[in-house]
Structure formats: structure tokens, C-alpha cells
Steps between C-alpha positions, in 0.01 A plus 500: 500500500769476765367802690155340512653180637697695760194685624261206512707187545831579671546520875763613749586269785784398729729226369517187714808282536323168448295582192685784328871423539547353153323787323693753712836348401396463135412870471827607666709282272312618190516868588867500597606238244659263750545160339506167676859451378606824672336388822666158477834673443449670837465158659122469521340161447162477326299485823714776654416721202128454555527560875759781487248784537260319731611708804387814318144373476511383862660804665446792262176655376445408135194596298421441136248530219344171384329445166278190530745352751807596297745736673545809281682749724654500849644733764676404826590691817765380746439654844836626629652763728736780400723738691397853399745735672510290815129429519392145413197515269274234355518496120409280206746369241314457171606202288377237253324767293403333172227492235459274197537710181148428375363678810714814482335837447190409701598674823539173689831592661381842612203345679718236667741773610218716630347217702839398643580860603159529664576189705845632590336818626259301716794302647707810574768428239583862416749443216508269198822415315587291196763423239346645181489327164381833354581827677256709286212259570539532876574874494164547330340344809685708758820303554847654495863385518623492860832312484786412265727202446866569433705229333879482499768306316855488641797333330719272711794744487276779635403321820623670819824349630595704805212442739613485861217373716450251780230238522447208265259354243337158508296328230174369647179324397212713376290403803759637745302700760756782496400579141139588581602665825741729316242595241246579773749733670592663170134546402416658835758776443470551121236714330310310231622156599240224518470281806503158338246249627517128422328547164742778397797280592354214293481734201851626572645149453251371241712528184848458650711208383665251734839669476374826650714580804437698820796660678475665843741757638577479875670785684778470759239405763366215284180694434355472148466851351478437126422242233514450126323257269689416183563251220827404330439409137711518184780687679260770618387574856134601493403685818127478562490695823737655752377618840722667759426670831819708513805596294710219647255241362508676162880486494509143626269379225698682229821351638335160462394584143856605414626166628335346192718703263680194365169317446300763310545739210246747631246569772147611410213585726216729598502787745179640649651762731485774233868572560767431239769256616755638252602782735610247762720293267866583439444443128164670448492454123226237520170457321192600698147530365176619657141421411157551658409202717189526719187708452263593779174675568344626820180302551339736749658843551339555840618161631849555360539848649387379841789250501758727338773686686639828367850620595637816665167606647471776755136418556197687372595515132198470269473389138221435253532232232259541210514149355380389157416129480246413227530126569414501874246767586567498876846645427377755248461788745682735735692384809608756759744398772666636813835358613616412851859539617564128439379531139164333561204622297164634616237518226304826506128516413529810280745631241794669665799706382788425261324318213695239302332374182607166351371165375499178703807356327703814567387500864619138531842581352525811718415340835723198434780744411565363152514857368541826692226764518722745310557253216130415476407867482770567241360220282144629532376210713436710811355851538555717805653830610868548585443517877308173505757338270778596741302351789435177307868463414574515872218268613543207258766253624790476255544126455396300197315174548703176506284233334681187389218247485329381184191290569 
């Protein structure tokens, strides 16, 4: 019965802020089990709750399935920009993915995803990323893990005590212009980092409580070179984010953290640099955990390769990627490339030398440097000969993506 209704009576359309806001919020809160009490605990008033996601409908692209005017399933794309090995690319951050349980199993989400990816392709957004609620579900559709989140927990007596560094730290308001300026500089020099627009910054602050604090580090020339966002609660310092442009800013911020030793029992936080902080501490016996964070998928392989920059090129190297992508047929083919000395890619009309066979998810993880070519071949995710593997290991930049945003 439901399949008949889906085929004959349901329709896909764009959600509009004026007429669909309430249904959009209702589906999000149902799917993710966010209660009104929880929202009020964050400081939202009733009208604020209803309006909280309005900017998404106004500035992002949101489509949904409607059953006789009732929203059944939805899918949103935030248009953003990402630094991919020094090249700023247009991407889409997928969010607000939700379906009422009575409509599951009908293929609604796959069709919403397909239509959104088609639109991203038309707009030149070569990569899609998201925070997955189900890794297997997205892997089945060509997505793969591309970044991790490392969490740490440091006891007060393990905080560094002998940091000798100049400069100073000042607590500032969240709208301090140096905060956004610092993040823009950091994003421009950090692979994987998102360039936050106004909508991304709104989401960044959306669920923070009033006691959230921003601290800026200034060097000896009074130039801001680092910041941290944190919360002091129940004798614990919770570090939401720490950005630094150089080692002096890193040390200056940790000196500031250590100055809270008498106020806290421990410091907890997240680290997106893919480097353990334990090695740096005098007492390295701390608790650190790692978990998959962001998944991605190349939307259009040809568009992505044309914007990509390989490393250590002499010029003239050729490769052939035999890509398997059953979800998006325009990627399900062979791509042959020739590299310039600066790492830029020229697409060749016919199949060339050095074939590399892999699926679209593996190609995404490979080109974003989440896993090395050697590892992917060892695990059976990539097939090629030893000479080509050696070349790939040399050509792929060795820097994991830094993605700290959750939208």
C-alpha cells in the first residue's frame, strides 16, 4: 500500500522557509530525539526553537518528499568551500538527513541524495561531506571515511608547568573580528579545513551556552596567532576548539590552560589534527581516543581531478583510474590523466598507462590522503602493479584532512 502511495501521490520539492519551517523542525526533532526541554536547557525560548533552523531553509538547499502535504523525508546541502591541499574548492556539507520511520525502506533517501548530488554536480561542487549517523548506509552509496576526531582527557596534575613563551592571552567576545580572521588564515593553510561563511558560524555557536568563553593568544608584536573556545563546568575545562598558526601560539594557549590548574580537576577536548598530543606533554600517560568523524564522496571525478594538485611531480606522469561507482553513473568509468610539474591534472581522452582499479569511496579516501596507497592495496581496496603503487605513494600529498565542523 505504501509503495503505491509513494509512486502515485508523493512528490519531491524544495522546502520553503515560510511554509515548511515547522514541519522541517518537527522531523529533525523526531528523528534525532531532541526534546523541547533539552532545547530550553540550552537557553532557547519557544519562538527561538521554532526559528532556530530557519537560516538553513533560507541559505541552504533543502529538498524533501511530501505525502499529501505532509513532510516524510528531507535532505539538506550547505554550500561551503574547503581547502584541498592548498586549492580552495566548492563543496557541499550534507545535513538534516531524516525520514519518518513509517516511510523507511521505500528508497526515499536514496532519491533525495541522488537529486542533491546531481545539483551539486551542476553547480561545480566536486565533493560532498557529512557526519554519518550510519557508516554502512553511506558506504553502500559510495561514501567513505575521510577524517577522524581525537578526544583527550588530561588530569590537572598532568598539565604542562614549564612553558616558557612570550605573548599573552585575552578573553574576548565571540563576535571579536580577530576570531574569524584567525580561522580564515588557518583554513587557507590547512588541508581539509572549511572556510566558514556566516551560516557555518551560526551553526558553530548554535548550541553553546552563555558561559562559553573565547580566548585569543597575541604574540610579542600584539598580533593574534591563536584562539581557543572552551567552557568551565563542574571543575572540568571543556575545550571545543583550539586553532594556532605557529608553535608559539600552541604553547601560549597551553600555558593559559595550565593557569587554570587550581580551578579544574581535568581538561577534556577534541583534536582534529590527527596528531596525538600525549607526545608533547611531560606526563604523557593521558587518555586519548580516536573515532571516525566525517565521511565524504567525490561528486564528479572529472571535476575533482581538474581542481586537484598532486605532489612531487616532474611533469608528464600518466595514470589511469578505473573507477566503480554504481550510484552515480558518470563516475562509473575510466579516467586517464597526465600531470604537470605543478601537480595540475590534464584529463586524457583515451585510456593511458598505469591502471589503478578502485571504487569511488576508496578514490575519495585516497585523494584526500586519509589512507595511503600502500595501505589501501594491502587491504584489498586498490588494485595496481608495484611500479604504479610506488608512483602513487610519491604523488599523493601526505597530510590528513583537518575537519572540525559539525553542521
